[in-house]
C-alpha positions, 0 to 999 in steps of 0.5 A: 500500500502507498503510505500516508505523507505529511509534507511540511515546507518551511520558509520560501524555498520549502513553500516553492518545493511544495508548489512544484510537488503539488504540480508534479503530483497532479500531472502524475495522477492525471496520467494515471487516469485518477480524477479525485485530486490529491488524496487526503492521506497526503497532507501538505503544510507551508509555514512561513513568516509573511502574512501571504505567500511570497515567492512570485519568482517561481512559476508554479501556482501558490498553495491553496490558502488552507495549506499556507500558514503565515505565522505573523498576524495582519498588522503585526510588528516584531514587538508583537511577536516578542510580546507573544513569547515573553508576556502572559506569565507562562514562562517561569521567572528563573528562565526568563532571561535565558528566553529573552537572550535568545530573541532579538532585541525588540527595540532594535529590530526594524524588520517588517515581519509581515513580509518576512524575517529580513534575512535574520534567522533569529527573527524567523525563529522568534516568529515560529516560537510565538506561534508554536501552538498554531503550528502544532494545531495545524499539524494535528489537523493534518495528521487527523485528516491523513489518518482518517479511515476514509482517507486511507481507503481512498489511498488504497484505491489510488494504490490499486490504480498505481499497482502498489503492492497489497498491504494485507490490511496493514496501514503503513506508518506515515512518512513525514518530510520537512523541506527547508533551507539552511541559508535563509531567514524564515525557514532556516530559523524556524524549521527545527522548532516546526519539527519539534512542535509536530513531534510534540503533537505526534509523540505517541506515534512511533513515526514521530522519531523518523522525520526526514529533513531535506535542506537546501545548501547555500550554493543553491542560492549562489546567483541571488543578488542581495544575499549577503545574509546567506553565509552567516544564516547557513553557518548558524543553521548548520551549527544548531542542527548539528547540536540538536542532532546530538542533543537528547535534553534541550535546555530548561528554557527551551522546554519552558518555551514549548510548555508556555505554548501548551506543548509538552515535549518529551526528551531524554530517550535514546531516540530523542534529538532536536530536529529530524532523524534523517537530515539530507543536504540538497545542493545545486551540483554534484561532480556530474551535473549542475543546476542553473538556478534555485527554481530548477533545484526545487522542481527537480526535488519536487519531481523526485518526492512525487515519485517517492510518494507514488511508488511503494517500492521507493518508500520501502527502500528509502526507509530501509536506507535511512534506518540502516545508514544512521545505524549500521553504517556509522560505527567507528569500525565503519566510519571514522570521524576525525572531527571529534565533535561527537561521541563515536560510540553511539552517535553519527555525523548529522548530514547525508545527501540525496541525488536523483536521476530519471529516465522517462518518456516525459509524457507529463512534460508533453502534457504540459506542452500540449495543454499550453499549446492548445490554450495559447492557440485557442486564446489567440483565436478568441482574441485575434482571429478577426485579423488573422489575415492582416495581423499588422492591420495594413489593409484595414483597421482593427474596427474595420475588420471586426465590422466587416467580419460581423457583417459577413456572419450576421445572417448566419448567426441570427439564423443559427440563434433561431431569432430571425423575425425581421419579416413576415416570412421569417418567424423563428420565435412566433413559430416556436411559440405557436401551437399550430395543431392546437390552434387549428383544432381550437379554431375548428371547434370554435367554428363548430360551436358557433355554427351549432349554437346559431343554427339550432333546428328549433330556432329556424323558420318553416323553410329551415332557414333564417333571415340574413339579419338574424344570421348576422346578429346570431353569428356576431353575438356567438363570436363575442360570447365564445371567442374569449373562452377558446382564446384562453385555451389557446393562450394556455397552449401558448404558455406551454410553448413559451415555457418550452422556449424559455427552458431550451432557447437561452441555452441554445442562444448561448451555445450559438454564441459559443460557436461564434466565439470559436469560429469568429473570435470574441471581438466579432462575436461581441459585435454580432451581439451588438447588431443582434440587439438592434435586429431584435428591437426592430423585430419586436416593433414589427411584431407589434405592428403585425398584431395591430394589423390583425386587430384592424382586420378583426374590427372589420369582422361584422362587415365580413360576416354580412358580406358573406351572408349577402351572397345568398340568393334568398336573404329572407331565409338562408338555410344553415347548409348553404354556402353563405353561412359556411363562409360567414362561419369561416370568417368568424374562425378567421377572426379567431385566428387573427386574434390568436396571431395578434396575441402571439405576436404581442407575446413574442414582441414582449419576449424579444424586448425582455430577451434583448434587454435582460439577456442579450445585452447582459451577455454582450456586456459580459463578453465585452468585459471578459474580452478586455479582461482576457486581453489584460491577462495575457498582456500583463507582466505579472499575475495578480499574485505577483508570479511572472506571466509566462503566457507569451512563452506558451507555444503558438499554434504553428510554432515548431520550436519548444520553449526553454522550460520544457528542456529536461532538467540536468538529472533527467533523460528523455526517451522522446526528446523535447525538441520532438514535441511539435511533431508529436503534437501535430501528428496527434492533432491529425489523428484526433480529427480523423486524419485531417491535415493539421491546419484543418484539424486544429480549428476543429479541435480548438472549437471543441475545447472552447465550446466545452464538453457537456454531454461528453461521456469521456469526461467526468461530470465534475470536470465538464465545462462550457465556454459561457456558463449560465450560472443563474437562469433567466426568468422573464416577466412575460407570459402568454397572457398579456395582462399577467406577469411572472411574480418572481422574475430573475436576471441571468448570470454569466461566467466566462473564464478570463484566466489563461490557466483555465484553458490549460486545465480544460485542454488537459481534461480534453486530451485525457478523455478515454479512448482518444489518441492523445490519452493513449499517447500521454498515458503510454507506459514503458512496457507498451512503448517497448512492446515488440509485438506492436512496435516495428523492429527497426523502431524497437532497436532505435528505442532500445538503444536510446533507452540504454544510452539515457539510463546510463546517463541518468545513473551518472547524474543521480549522484547525491546533489552535494559537492564533496571535498575529496581531501577533507572527506578522506581526512575526516571520514577516511572515505572517497567520493561515491564510496558506499552510495546506495541506489534506490530504483522506482519500479522497473516494469520489465518482466524477467525473460523479456529483451528489455529486462536483459537490456536494463540488466546489462546497462546496470551491470556495466555501470557497476550497480547490479547486485544479484542479491537485490537487483531483481527486486527492482523489477515489478509490474507497474504502469510507469512512464519512467524510472526514478533513481535515488542516490544517497550517500553511503554514510552520513558526513560532517558538513565541512566535507561538503563544499556545497555547504561550507564554501559559500560560508567560508567565502562570506566569513573571510570577506566580512571578518576583518573589521569590527563592523562587518563582523558584527553585521555578519553575525547579527541575529543569526544565532537563535539559541543559547550557546549550549544549543548552538555549538556544533558539538555533542554536549559532552564534547562541549563540556570537555572543551570547557574543562580543557580551557580551564586546565590549559589556563591552570597550566599556563598553556594559553597564549594571547596576542592583543596587538591587532585592534581590528581583528581583536585578540589572537588566542592559542593553546599549546599543542604537545604533539606539534610542539607549538601553539595551536590557534583558535579562529582569528578573529574570534566569532565576536562582534567587537574586541573580545574581553578577557573575562568572556574568553570561555564563551567566545572561544566556544562560540568560535568553534562555529566559525572553525567549521568554515575555516576547515573548508577554506584551509582544506584541512582539520587544522582549524579544529586543532586548538579545540582538540587540544582542549578536548584532550586537556579536558578529559573524556568525562567530568569524573576523570581528569586528563592524563596531562593534568593528572600527570602534573598533579602526581609527578609535576611533569608535562610534555617536553617543551611545554610552557612552565605553569605559573606556580600560583596557579598550579604549583611547581614541579619540585612541590609535592603532590599535595602542594600542586593540588592545593595551588590548583584547588585555590586557583580553580575556586578563585576562578569559580568565584570570580566567574560567578561575580563577574559573569554569572551574576549580572546587574538586574538593571543591565539589559540581558543583551549586554550580558557576556557570552559566557553568561549563557553557559554560566551553570556549565562553567560553574559545574566544570570548575567544581568538577575540576576542583573535585577531581584535583582534590581527589587525585591520589598518588599513582599505584601500580595495581599489581 
């Protein structure tokens, strides 16, 4: 079964990756004929500082609003962020200063946090801390959604579609991936706390200890202008990530921060740490490929995560790699670590790296290309078809072309609309409203009724007839008495017809308008509607006149009756069966018809008046405004959300070149090259139009896509569309009875898409209809592509050779995306580039025994990646159009062997460190935690460094050169192996001139910058001074180093070592007790002096002015006490035998 996924993007780069991932998943699922959108078991959340999403430079659409969590309230300032953390009396007083110390001073922060963290990661972290409860709540909601039984059922259904392995009823644990950057302000400052907030929410689940962190290296942002904060942000992030990776118990202040927001973090267990369990660095390049810009990296990672999410084999193999890589492959016997920043027995280096390659048919790229080409062609047709033959308007002006083409099309348009009422001979509307059969029947019944009532046998004279005057009076009276009753029935019949017309004709008119848009374009259609309104107005007036004419005829009815009766030869007794009576009754029937037709025309006239005013005019106006809006959309430089408008780069109808964005990424190899897309597209268009030539087929298909798919069984009902949507029906006032009106009339409402992207989406749906040429091509998988039964032998060989070539290239480019330093890799870890690299393949769909299985195996063997014990498991029955290759470092490494990480940092430090002001700017608001949680070392190693400092100070093995006013004091410690002083970083990582009583904290913090110097110097030498301190500090608090123990017992130091100050450490000639006493007094004095000068600060002094060492006051006091106790407890050496 596929796994549930919770994907968290933190900061701008994390959000852009989520946007790319969402697009990649939508394309994959569309190709798989999945129409239910992204499953609820896949949840995505984007956390960032700004109120609204930023990142308009990335082309993919922004995340849906419900997926974006801006962490700053509208109108909020940094002061509000700060207050949201420290106010409310939820943080205990004893840790308040420690909490405040981690936060930038609200009196000095000028950043408008509603727009971002301003490249200051400490500001970014403060924003996250202020919203920890909101982060946890959002995460909990997402976890609930992805764990819901209905969501898991939907995921199983999707797994069946994608041919995932059956789960046997067992739901796999979710995979949690956090994507961020180590180099920015928001993401770099927030991602650790976002992870911890989510872990606190999910702490009862076993997967809470298995988060993946995908972190962009600073080299991804090399080409960004104004990115001066990247090196220092990255340096601080790397240091804090390393510290958290090796920390099982954060500080009390950190825990209280979380508690103050309603979270109850749990620490101290064997699996506990701060941050993700599996941090991966993603750089811009490896030894084989390099991405041009950050957007390409985001899209490449997004594509690979989409493969991770949609392939159960990849999911299982990556999990297996992660758990094995950080356990089985990190023992001291398998991976050395000469940095000594961690405990080698039960810890590992923090960072691995991930690379990805793919060989693919590229159908999702083609789907995008074809959809944009259809959309561009259709929009161009709607906007510019009137000038297709004269685009430069050399022959006529724009208006002249529109008027000319409207004139040509008007008669056909009116006829097609069934609105032709211009003359007596053209009766579209009245014919539709007339119940001709019913009218004729009523007329005959009326004539019969009049005749029978007028000619009752009992009322006739002896000759069986009546006098002409009697006939005249009787017939006239009968007409007047009975006509209205029959006309009422006629009116009822007309109302039925009117109801039918209102139910059907508005939709027909809209459809006719849609057809006109597709055939003539929007400008001409708007002009057609403008002319139709005039035609309809004239027709309505004509109908009224026609009704009046018939009423005039009716007024002559008495004379017509008398005239017909006068034809009788014996006017004194006209018998009923005689012709004059029949003719007179016929005249009465004719009058009935005239009145019916008059009322019909009055009804039609009223209908046309309303149709013109309340339907055609609004429709015309809506299309006119939509025309302006669409013209504006395609011409604007940016979308309303700030993203660059790429419409101008969409392929046109007759383009034979392919936009650059469809070029494959450096790690991607296509089996059908992108330059072939135009030819493939044109062939498919012809096939879709029953073999018509492309130029003839394209207009037909464009018209189909424009007009819509309502009624198309190949399109799901919820995906169907019309060009013009009538979202509210028109209900006119008119009825068949002129004196009656509708009590609740309703004006129509129209919708017309003026966003070009909508036409892209519609084109995709149209192409993916079942059983069509486009659908067959786009959903073609590798097995069908290499089906020897249906592929010509020569073509098969061509395809096979291409596959072999591209698979080998993809394997090479899949190397982990990080630039490693080979000499440092060897010095620090004893490894070489590529050693132990683990490959994970998505399902390879070729069955054993087929030629393509052997072709693939041969390529893998020649590349040295085939393993008889596991490689056959890479092949599986799967409907895929590509093979994804994930390459992961064989071992986790320290960051300073990664040039992608440390080279930009080192350049930044070396450029900014040589004067006080630039050094201060470099580190301003970059470190966001207390020192013990920021130094890139295990807490026990940090304590050994602090012990070593005081041992070196006791033994007189520290030296200082304070002559450099710009760079501050140069500190060093005696190195007994090199027989010279080993230097700490110079300048130290301190904004000013470091004061001597603050050296312990400043030197410790400078371990951070020593990592950058490792990169610049290409060796571990910048760590040598710290290694000396580690040696002097001993391995644990209860055990003194051999150097100190040897001095106490024997008064001996290594050759050429500086001689200690007797007042601090005693003299060689003294007894053990004498040296002990001197050391005890010195260490106690140091402790008392430290407490007085550093640990105890004036309450009136701002916490931001406290010394660096104040942050580790408890640690230093404890270290000095432990050293003092160790000195006092040292005894003379005994042989033990």
